[in-house]
BAFI-3210 file (N, C-alpha, C; in Angstrom, 3 decimals, decimal comma, padded with zeros to 6 digits):
// residues 172
n [1|2|3|4|5|6|7|8|9|10|11|12|13|14|15|16|17|18|19|20|21|22|23|24|25|26|27|28|29|30|31|32|33|34|35|36|37|38|39|40|41|42|43|44|45|46|47|48|49|50|51|52|53|54|55|56|57|58|59|60|61|62|63|64|65|66|67|68|69|70|71|72|73|74|75|76|77|78|79|80|81|82|83|84|85|86|87|88|89|90|91|92|93|94|95|96|97|98|99|100|101|102|103|104|105|106|107|108|109|110|111|112|113|114|115|116|117|118|119|120|121|122|123|124|125|126|127|128|129|130|131|132|133|134|135|136|137|138|139|140|141|142|143|144|145|146|147|148|149|150|151|152|153|154|155|156|157|158|159|160|161|162|163|164|165|166|167|168|169|170|171|172]
n.u [024,999|026,670|026,600|029,483|030,058|031,372|031,860|032,491|034,394|031,924|033,125|033,244|032,793|030,467|028,433|026,081|024,802|024,232|022,938|020,861|019,951|018,630|016,634|015,395|013,793|012,209|009,233|008,455|008,159|009,813|012,083|014,474|014,137|017,565|019,998|022,054|023,932|024,577|024,863|027,460|029,101|029,208|030,196|032,223|031,286|029,469|028,826|029,253|027,649|028,687|028,038|030,633|030,442|028,603|027,153|025,103|023,897|023,579|025,106|024,856|027,029|026,382|027,623|025,911|027,285|029,689|029,869|027,658|025,857|024,587|022,950|021,963|020,277|019,716|019,190|018,997|019,109|016,203|016,828|018,859|017,931|016,815|018,979|020,764|022,014|021,708|021,715|024,647|025,497|025,079|025,927|028,704|028,573|028,176|030,405|032,226|031,708|031,947|034,877|035,542|035,041|032,435|029,822|027,328|024,974|022,300|019,091|016,454|013,399|011,149|010,132|010,991|011,442|013,171|015,950|015,797|016,560|019,599|020,138|019,475|018,009|013,966|013,492|012,632|012,249|013,289|015,158|017,617|018,573|020,177|019,116|017,221|017,267|018,922|018,441|015,102|013,919|013,641|012,398|009,287|007,624|007,820|007,372|005,168|006,297|006,167|008,051|010,313|012,434|015,421|018,343|021,847|023,893|027,788|029,650|032,534|034,052|034,037|034,566|036,209|037,731|041,091|041,161|038,671|038,937|037,838|036,501|035,236|032,453|030,427|027,001|023,844]
n.v [035,191|032,224|029,026|027,276|024,337|020,886|018,032|014,474|011,391|009,110|008,755|005,712|006,554|008,610|007,006|006,850|009,236|009,507|007,454|008,042|010,074|009,152|007,193|009,658|010,628|008,309|008,663|010,229|008,288|007,848|007,095|003,896|001,477|001,405|-000,237|000,230|-001,284|-002,444|000,236|001,085|-001,027|-000,581|002,093|003,462|003,996|005,807|009,131|012,364|015,207|018,043|020,496|023,085|021,239|019,333|016,940|017,089|016,327|012,693|010,154|007,498|005,437|002,736|-000,242|-002,158|-004,201|-005,130|-002,910|-001,392|000,695|002,267|005,200|005,500|006,135|008,556|011,837|015,222|017,071|018,570|020,981|022,196|021,776|022,335|024,015|023,552|020,946|018,489|017,928|018,630|016,078|014,150|014,639|014,458|011,872|010,725|011,313|009,574|007,490|007,357|007,448|004,884|003,344|002,731|001,633|002,889|004,869|004,649|005,426|004,253|006,281|008,290|010,718|011,417|013,771|015,400|013,517|013,845|016,025|016,277|014,926|011,611|009,262|008,234|004,504|001,298|-000,594|-003,537|-002,794|-002,732|-005,040|-005,549|-004,629|-005,513|-007,996|-007,600|-006,106|-005,808|-007,876|-008,896|-007,114|-006,418|-004,745|-005,284|-005,127|-003,137|-000,872|001,829|003,515|005,044|004,069|005,305|006,182|006,736|007,075|006,543|008,538|008,318|010,818|012,576|014,725|013,959|014,365|013,771|013,423|013,789|013,871|016,041|017,861|021,420|023,193|026,021|026,482|028,323]
n.w [-000,042|-002,197|-001,497|-002,018|-003,535|-003,109|-004,966|-004,423|-004,114|-001,565|001,724|004,370|006,863|005,980|005,698|006,871|007,308|004,591|004,766|005,337|004,244|001,929|003,154|004,152|001,580|000,868|001,371|-000,819|-002,341|-004,644|-004,058|-004,157|-000,878|001,077|002,555|005,960|006,305|003,454|002,122|004,120|002,566|-000,031|-000,157|-001,579|-004,103|-004,091|-004,915|-003,122|-002,046|-000,713|001,256|002,366|005,902|005,976|004,273|001,150|-000,700|-002,523|-004,716|-006,205|-008,222|-009,970|-010,783|-013,373|-015,452|-017,393|-018,665|-018,788|-016,701|-013,359|-012,461|-009,015|-005,793|-005,713|-004,548|-002,498|000,013|001,740|002,527|000,329|-002,309|-005,729|-006,504|-008,145|-007,172|-007,893|-010,368|-010,206|-009,456|-010,491|-013,086|-012,181|-011,815|-014,213|-015,196|-014,482|-014,491|-017,024|-017,689|-016,161|-017,986|-018,689|-021,143|-021,059|-019,289|-017,000|-015,583|-013,664|-013,055|-011,469|-012,548|-015,280|-016,882|-015,727|-016,162|-018,952|-019,545|-019,194|-020,914|-021,027|-022,915|-022,893|-022,516|-023,746|-020,801|-021,579|-022,898|-021,239|-019,786|-018,221|-015,672|-014,901|-014,748|-012,722|-010,840|-010,730|-011,161|-008,352|-007,338|-005,391|-006,115|-008,866|-012,173|-011,929|-010,996|-011,950|-012,620|-014,830|-017,823|-018,095|-020,552|-021,305|-023,717|-023,491|-024,669|-026,281|-027,067|-025,193|-022,510|-020,582|-017,003|-015,667|-012,616|-009,709|-007,135|-005,165|-006,420|-006,867|-007,487|-008,038|-007,259|-008,169]
ca.u [026,827|026,571|027,994|030,524|029,233|032,560|031,415|033,566|033,776|031,757|033,714|032,490|032,046|029,774|027,347|024,784|024,105|023,590|021,322|019,692|018,995|018,134|015,449|014,057|013,161|011,696|008,386|007,990|007,929|010,655|013,597|014,201|015,105|018,610|020,578|023,115|025,210|024,965|025,769|028,852|029,958|029,472|030,436|033,260|030,704|029,037|029,696|028,841|027,726|029,512|028,017|031,201|030,724|027,634|026,385|023,816|023,338|024,451|024,150|025,593|027,245|026,209|027,703|025,281|027,578|031,007|028,737|026,472|026,272|022,947|022,641|020,804|019,871|020,042|018,409|019,235|018,625|015,152|017,281|019,681|017,449|016,355|020,467|022,147|023,153|021,345|022,701|026,098|025,850|024,372|027,567|029,733|028,196|028,202|032,097|033,171|031,425|033,151|036,181|035,277|034,900|030,981|029,700|025,953|024,875|021,154|018,735|015,406|013,040|009,234|010,938|011,995|012,222|014,848|016,867|016,018|017,314|020,988|020,584|019,259|016,568|013,696|013,497|011,947|012,614|014,147|016,632|018,342|018,113|021,307|018,888|015,664|018,239|020,299|017,515|013,852|012,746|013,678|011,759|008,410|007,088|008,998|005,730|004,099|007,014|005,434|009,448|010,786|014,046|016,196|019,322|022,426|025,001|028,698|030,385|034,065|034,172|033,099|035,554|036,215|038,619|041,880|040,691|037,539|038,582|037,318|035,906|034,634|031,924|029,322|026,045|023,174]
ca.v [034,415|031,057|028,573|026,387|022,408|020,097|016,623|014,057|009,956|009,089|007,944|005,013|007,222|008,926|006,128|007,280|010,036|008,936|006,380|009,141|011,378|008,048|006,778|010,708|010,274|007,408|008,793|010,998|006,892|007,967|005,776|002,138|001,690|000,737|-000,810|001,203|-002,191|-002,087|001,490|000,782|-002,026|000,098|003,770|004,216|003,873|007,184|010,811|013,017|017,183|018,912|022,049|022,960|020,052|018,873|016,048|017,879|014,866|011,707|009,277|005,502|005,162|000,967|-001,375|-003,384|-004,977|-004,248|-001,915|-000,562|001,190|002,965|006,503|004,972|006,592|010,086|012,468|015,651|017,301|019,598|022,753|022,193|021,346|023,552|025,001|022,594|020,591|017,184|018,050|018,725|014,696|013,415|015,208|013,894|010,335|010,400|011,261|008,638|006,135|007,206|007,127|003,715|002,283|001,666|002,105|002,918|004,781|004,911|005,569|004,770|006,898|008,568|011,741|011,414|014,955|015,693|012,841|014,678|017,538|015,877|014,223|010,035|008,992|007,221|003,325|000,263|-001,257|-004,517|-002,392|-002,168|-006,017|-005,878|-003,762|-006,102|-009,193|-007,361|-005,811|-005,437|-008,564|-009,454|-006,453|-006,113|-003,707|-005,586|-004,925|-002,499|000,560|003,318|004,189|005,137|003,234|005,830|005,486|007,586|006,687|007,814|008,768|008,358|011,615|013,274|015,545|013,353|015,089|012,892|013,569|014,101|013,608|017,016|018,878|022,502|024,579|026,774|025,901|029,146]
ca.w [-001,129|-002,645|-000,749|-002,755|-003,578|-003,457|-005,453|-004,534|-003,335|-000,330|002,656|004,584|007,557|005,654|005,421|007,599|006,399|002,854|004,821|006,478|003,214|001,154|003,911|003,940|000,405|000,787|001,787|-001,857|-002,994|-005,298|-004,233|-002,744|000,467|000,955|004,164|006,204|006,157|002,040|001,807|004,231|001,620|-001,446|-000,158|-002,435|-005,462|-003,841|-004,495|-001,685|-002,501|-000,134|001,605|004,242|006,272|005,506|003,308|000,587|-001,331|-002,944|-005,633|-006,479|-009,368|-009,711|-012,130|-013,555|-015,932|-017,541|-019,694|-018,159|-014,653|-013,392|-011,667|-008,491|-004,785|-006,317|-003,787|-002,372|001,124|000,899|002,285|-000,899|-003,064|-006,782|-006,645|-009,108|-006,369|-008,089|-011,562|-010,125|-008,875|-012,375|-014,403|-011,983|-011,767|-015,813|-015,899|-013,660|-015,614|-018,562|-017,039|-014,978|-018,922|-019,255|-022,402|-020,973|-017,946|-016,642|-014,580|-013,421|-012,653|-011,753|-013,076|-016,327|-017,547|-015,069|-016,656|-020,693|-019,272|-018,839|-022,715|-021,068|-023,266|-022,206|-023,326|-022,681|-020,009|-021,975|-023,212|-019,860|-019,025|-016,870|-014,571|-014,681|-014,043|-011,272|-009,700|-011,017|-010,759|-007,067|-006,690|-004,754|-007,200|-010,132|-013,320|-011,309|-010,216|-012,626|-013,065|-016,908|-017,891|-019,109|-020,955|-021,762|-024,378|-022,959|-026,656|-026,065|-026,967|-024,000|-021,861|-018,914|-015,828|-014,726|-010,794|-008,922|-005,580|-004,717|-007,623|-006,674|-008,152|-007,611|-007,198|-008,567]
c.u [025,936|027,317|028,499|029,668|031,081|031,622|032,503|033,369|033,133|032,663|032,982|031,815|031,275|028,201|025,776|024,607|023,462|022,470|019,993|018,990|017,921|016,411|014,881|013,817|012,285|010,021|007,674|007,660|009,050|011,953|013,232|014,920|016,337|019,104|021,770|024,507|025,585|025,401|027,074|029,562|030,759|029,738|031,394|032,476|029,954|029,334|028,312|028,713|028,015|028,891|029,116|031,269|029,487|026,894|025,042|023,135|024,274|023,639|024,962|025,801|027,280|026,436|026,333|025,927|028,905|030,789|028,522|026,526|025,175|023,466|021,759|020,832|020,143|019,171|019,593|018,570|017,954|015,150|018,508|018,744|017,062|017,690|021,204|022,225|022,559|021,790|024,345|026,260|025,035|025,071|028,759|029,697|028,483|029,610|032,794|033,136|032,035|034,257|036,426|035,277|033,842|030,690|028,175|025,820|022,980|020,616|016,743|014,304|011,790|009,587|011,767|012,530|013,383|016,037|016,837|016,609|018,617|021,368|020,231|017,842|015,538|013,426|012,626|012,894|013,334|015,174|017,599|018,357|019,010|020,417|017,988|016,149|018,612|019,281|016,005|013,324|012,631|012,666|010,452|007,520|007,553|007,059|004,722|004,693|006,464|006,665|009,774|012,144|014,713|017,492|020,180|023,876|026,734|029,280|031,749|034,522|034,389|034,131|035,482|038,249|039,530|041,607|039,606|037,586|038,037|037,396|035,196|033,580|030,711|027,818|025,087|022,152]
c.v [032,958|030,508|027,332|024,833|022,039|018,396|015,663|012,036|009,961|008,664|007,533|005,820|008,560|008,126|005,983|008,062|010,181|007,623|007,617|010,183|010,274|007,718|008,518|010,962|009,496|007,920|009,053|009,678|007,396|006,814|004,652|002,097|001,294|000,400|000,012|000,551|-002,392|-000,758|001,657|-000,123|-001,213|001,778|004,279|004,218|005,464|008,233|011,584|014,559|017,459|020,308|022,363|021,261|018,931|018,267|016,815|017,343|014,223|011,133|008,303|005,667|003,604|000,449|-002,290|-004,361|-004,890|-003,173|-001,091|-000,018|002,200|004,246|005,936|005,905|008,231|011,146|013,337|016,386|018,466|021,364|022,821|022,213|022,793|024,985|024,163|021,052|018,568|016,857|018,146|016,867|014,424|013,451|014,557|012,429|009,925|010,587|010,299|007,665|005,953|007,194|005,709|002,866|002,029|002,678|003,120|003,695|004,924|004,849|004,860|005,481|007,648|009,962|012,245|012,720|015,623|014,998|013,175|015,228|017,650|014,984|012,452|010,363|008,200|005,768|002,616|-000,311|-002,713|-004,124|-002,576|-003,831|-006,449|-005,507|-004,682|-007,554|-008,962|-007,417|-006,026|-007,117|-009,475|-008,153|-006,820|-005,750|-003,564|-005,816|-003,891|-000,954|001,116|003,907|004,033|004,562|004,375|005,724|006,719|007,009|007,178|007,706|008,775|009,756|012,632|013,637|014,275|013,480|013,479|012,423|014,162|014,103|014,905|018,383|020,233|023,389|024,672|026,616|027,616|029,057]
c.w [-001,636|-002,301|-001,928|-002,617|-004,126|-003,584|-005,070|-003,750|-002,038|000,627|003,534|006,087|007,139|005,574|006,372|008,044|005,002|003,600|005,070|005,490|002,139|001,513|003,953|002,787|-000,269|000,566|000,379|-002,732|-004,297|-005,702|-003,796|-002,100|-000,049|002,297|004,550|005,679|003,884|001,710|002,373|003,399|000,359|-001,166|-000,726|-003,580|-005,162|-004,100|-003,961|-002,595|-001,579|-000,018|003,141|004,861|006,061|003,871|002,461|-000,215|-002,012|-004,295|-006,144|-007,939|-009,459|-011,166|-012,328|-014,960|-016,066|-018,383|-019,403|-016,711|-014,427|-012,271|-010,493|-006,801|-005,268|-005,483|-003,186|-001,160|000,984|001,206|001,018|-002,154|-003,888|-006,319|-007,427|-008,624|-006,849|-009,476|-011,573|-009,702|-010,491|-012,834|-013,356|-011,795|-013,952|-015,778|-015,194|-014,275|-016,533|-018,562|-016,641|-016,857|-019,478|-020,292|-022,080|-019,752|-018,228|-015,484|-014,659|-012,637|-012,561|-012,317|-014,466|-016,937|-017,181|-015,592|-018,475|-020,594|-019,360|-019,413|-022,230|-022,048|-022,899|-023,093|-022,964|-022,132|-019,995|-022,349|-022,335|-018,893|-018,138|-015,518|-014,126|-013,951|-012,691|-010,430|-009,624|-010,985|-009,077|-006,503|-006,184|-005,778|-008,952|-011,243|-013,211|-010,690|-010,527|-012,559|-014,791|-016,277|-018,555|-019,203|-021,381|-022,085|-023,871|-024,312|-025,265|-025,789|-025,936|-022,810|-020,570|-018,039|-015,698|-013,349|-010,814|-007,896|-005,087|-005,702|-006,816|-007,758|-007,192|-007,824|-007,259|-007,190]
res [m|t|r|p|t|t|c|r|t|a|k|t|t|q|a|a|r|i|h|a|l|i|s|a|s|l|a|d|g|h|l|l|p|r|t|l|p|e|i|q|t|h|a|e|r|f|v|v|a|m|q|g|a|k|v|a|g|c|a|e|l|a|p|l|s|p|h|v|a|e|v|r|s|l|t|v|d|g|s|a|r|g|r|g|v|g|s|l|l|v|e|e|v|r|r|r|a|r|r|e|g|f|d|t|l|c|a|f|t|h|a|p|g|y|f|i|q|r|g|f|s|i|v|p|h|l|w|l|p|e|k|i|f|t|d|c|t|g|c|p|r|f|r|h|c|g|q|y|a|m|m|l|s|l|d|s|t|m|d|v|e|p|s|d|s|a|r|i|i|r|c|a]
***
């Protein structure tokens, strides 16, 4: 039997688990480190994928400007990978970004194919100056991080649900 996955806004009390998920993914070299206080401060920007009482994954909707937001810190627990949890998180962040009035959703990734399958396009980094000047210029990996800049235009005709506090989706 497949466990249902519920996507909802993270609670501050889940910050330690989110931090642990992100920290566990650092070894892969695909995420930037995040501090626990930073996650606690911005907990409401995170979407968590819950399987029962377990946080199976997370992603942050990080505003970069009034028009551009970023999918940040997308990660799924090793035991839940390959079951569509990451896709659910990206789709949930996409819905929230549109509902919150952003025109563009971006991601910086070492796995562009993953985001291409979700409608994003590879673009020159300079097309996203909000990200470059907000985060990249202060990063020790600036100009040699190896990440692809990905962009998705949030079409105004996209379906947006009025409330997503506890969406339940079955993962295959």
